[in-house]
C-alpha positions as CSV (number, residue, x, y, z in Angstrom):
1,M,29.0,-11.2,-9.9
2,R,27.9,-11.0,-6.3
3,R,29.2,-7.5,-6.0
4,K,27.1,-6.4,-9.0
5,T,24.0,-8.1,-7.5
6,F,24.6,-6.3,-4.2
7,E,25.0,-2.9,-6.0
8,V,21.8,-3.5,-8.0
9,L,19.8,-4.2,-4.9
10,F,21.2,-1.7,-2.5
11,E,23.0,0.9,-4.6
12,P,20.9,0.8,-7.7
13,S,22.2,4.0,-9.3
14,V,25.7,2.7,-9.4
15,G,24.8,-1.0,-10.1
16,M,22.3,-0.3,-13.0
17,A,24.7,2.2,-14.6
18,A,27.6,-0.4,-14.6
19,I,25.3,-3.2,-16.0
20,A,23.9,-0.9,-18.6
21,K,27.3,-0.3,-20.0
22,Q,27.9,-4.1,-20.5
23,P,24.5,-5.7,-20.9
24,S,24.4,-9.5,-20.6
25,L,21.1,-11.2,-21.5
26,W,22.2,-14.6,-20.3
27,R,23.0,-13.3,-16.8
28,S,19.8,-11.3,-16.7
29,A,17.8,-14.4,-17.7
30,F,19.6,-16.5,-15.1
31,Y,18.7,-14.0,-12.3
32,F,15.2,-13.8,-13.5
33,T,14.7,-17.5,-13.6
34,L,16.4,-18.0,-10.3
35,S,14.3,-15.3,-8.5
36,F,11.0,-16.5,-9.7
37,S,11.8,-20.2,-9.5
38,F,12.9,-20.0,-5.9
39,F,10.0,-17.9,-4.9
40,G,7.7,-20.4,-6.7
41,V,9.3,-23.4,-5.1
42,A,8.9,-21.8,-1.7
43,T,5.2,-21.1,-2.3
44,N,4.6,-24.5,-3.9
45,C,4.5,-26.1,-0.5
46,W,0.7,-25.9,-0.5
47,L,0.7,-28.4,-3.4
48,L,2.6,-31.2,-1.6
49,D,-0.3,-33.6,-2.3
50,S,0.1,-33.1,-6.0
51,P,2.6,-35.2,-8.1
52,L,6.0,-33.7,-8.6
53,E,5.4,-33.3,-12.4
54,V,2.4,-31.0,-11.7
55,R,4.4,-28.9,-9.2
56,F,7.3,-28.4,-11.6
57,G,4.9,-27.8,-14.5
58,I,3.3,-25.0,-12.5
59,I,6.7,-23.4,-11.7
60,I,7.9,-23.7,-15.3
61,A,4.6,-22.2,-16.7
62,T,4.8,-19.3,-14.2
63,V,8.4,-18.5,-15.1
64,L,7.7,-18.6,-18.8
65,I,4.5,-16.5,-18.5
66,A,6.3,-14.0,-16.2
67,G,9.3,-13.8,-18.5
68,T,7.2,-13.2,-21.6
69,A,5.2,-10.5,-19.7
70,L,8.3,-8.8,-18.4
71,T,9.9,-8.7,-21.8
72,L,6.8,-7.3,-23.4
73,Y,6.6,-4.8,-20.6
74,G,10.2,-3.8,-21.3
75,F,9.3,-3.1,-25.0
76,L,6.2,-1.1,-23.8
77,L,8.5,1.0,-21.6
78,H,10.9,1.5,-24.5
79,G,8.1,2.7,-26.7
80,I,6.8,5.1,-24.1
81,M,10.3,6.5,-23.5
82,E,10.8,7.0,-27.3
83,T,7.4,8.7,-27.5
84,F,8.3,11.0,-24.6
85,G,11.5,12.0,-26.5
86,A,14.2,9.9,-24.8
87,L,15.7,8.7,-28.1
88,A,19.2,7.9,-26.7
89,G,18.0,4.7,-25.1
90,D,19.0,1.1,-25.8
91,P,16.2,-1.5,-25.8
92,V,18.6,-4.3,-25.5
93,G,20.2,-2.7,-22.5
94,L,16.7,-2.3,-20.9
95,I,15.7,-5.9,-21.6
96,C,19.0,-7.0,-20.1
97,L,18.3,-5.0,-17.0
98,L,14.8,-6.3,-16.5
99,G,16.1,-9.7,-15.1
100,Y,17.9,-7.8,-12.4
101,T,14.7,-6.0,-11.3
102,T,13.3,-9.4,-10.1
103,L,16.2,-9.9,-7.6
104,P,14.1,-8.7,-4.6
105,F,12.0,-11.9,-4.9
106,L,15.2,-13.9,-4.5
107,L,15.9,-12.1,-1.2
108,L,12.3,-12.5,0.0
109,T,12.3,-16.3,-0.7
110,P,13.1,-17.3,2.9
111,G,10.0,-15.3,4.0
112,A,7.9,-17.0,1.3
113,L,9.2,-20.4,2.5
114,L,8.1,-19.5,6.1
115,A,4.7,-18.5,4.8
116,G,4.4,-21.8,2.9
117,R,5.3,-23.8,6.0
118,M,2.7,-21.9,8.0
119,G,-0.1,-23.3,5.7
120,L,-3.1,-21.1,5.1
121,N,-2.2,-18.9,8.1
122,G,0.9,-17.8,6.1
123,L,-1.2,-16.2,3.2
124,P,-1.1,-12.7,4.8
125,L,2.6,-12.9,5.2
126,L,3.0,-14.1,1.6
127,G,0.8,-11.2,0.4
128,V,2.9,-8.7,2.3
129,L,6.2,-10.2,1.0
130,F,4.8,-10.2,-2.6
131,L,3.8,-6.5,-2.2
132,I,7.2,-5.6,-0.8
133,G,8.8,-7.5,-3.7
134,C,6.6,-5.7,-6.3
135,L,7.3,-2.2,-4.9
136,W,11.1,-2.9,-4.7
137,M,10.9,-4.2,-8.3
138,L,9.2,-1.0,-9.4
139,Y,11.9,1.1,-7.7
140,L,14.6,-0.9,-9.5
141,L,12.7,-0.5,-12.7
142,V,12.7,3.3,-12.3
143,R,16.5,3.1,-11.7
144,S,17.0,0.9,-14.7
145,L,15.2,3.5,-16.9
146,E,17.4,6.1,-15.5
147,A,20.5,4.2,-16.3
148,V,19.5,3.2,-19.9
149,Y,17.8,6.4,-21.1
150,L,19.9,8.9,-19.1
151,V,16.8,10.7,-17.7
152,D,16.1,11.9,-14.2
153,A,14.3,9.8,-11.6
154,F,11.1,11.9,-11.8
155,R,10.7,11.3,-15.5
156,A,11.5,7.6,-15.2
157,G,9.0,7.3,-12.4
158,I,6.3,9.1,-14.4
159,T,7.0,6.7,-17.2
160,V,6.5,3.6,-15.0
161,V,3.3,5.0,-13.5
162,F,2.0,5.9,-17.0
163,S,2.8,2.4,-18.2
164,L,1.0,0.8,-15.2
165,F,-2.1,3.0,-16.0
166,L,-2.0,1.8,-19.6
167,L,-1.9,-1.8,-18.5
168,Y,-4.8,-1.1,-16.2
169,I,-6.8,0.4,-19.0
170,V,-6.1,-2.6,-21.3
171,F,-6.4,-5.5,-18.9
172,V,-8.6,-4.4,-15.9
173,L,-10.9,-1.7,-17.1
174,P,-12.8,-3.8,-19.7
175,W,-13.6,-6.4,-17.0
176,Q,-14.8,-3.7,-14.6
177,V,-17.1,-2.2,-17.2
178,C,-18.5,-5.5,-18.1
179,L,-19.2,-6.4,-14.5
180,M,-20.8,-3.0,-13.9
181,L,-23.1,-3.5,-17.0
182,L,-24.1,-7.0,-15.8
183,L,-24.9,-5.8,-12.3
């Protein structure tokens, strides 16, 4: 299990191909929950004055919302790939690989813990770590599309960029237009 995790993080073409052949939704959900929970616990240091129930409630809500969003994003990517003509893909394999794409946050948890211990001075460090985690996650997402749909990296990368633009159009652009009209 540790070898597969190492291969996914540092040799993604080999690791994603091996996992795509034998998808396991439970293992993927375990890694997803572990990654986001530990990152959330590390950044939850700012809420030490709050009761323990509130802190755990925030972590559980964040994990559930992120899990739902990541699953829906996986189905969006599957729809885009089928629209672009990659009909050989397996949506179950893609959903099973999405949990592995969050593993960079598990590796960056010690840095997030350091940022939490620094107080408000650690916010820039937390922002940099979150940006690194997101970029690494997008790279692993491109590699997982490559493994599941048997396409090249360029086509998988274009699909991810196109999906991010679609999400921008749906979620951000209406708010920008409304703010521009109000101002």
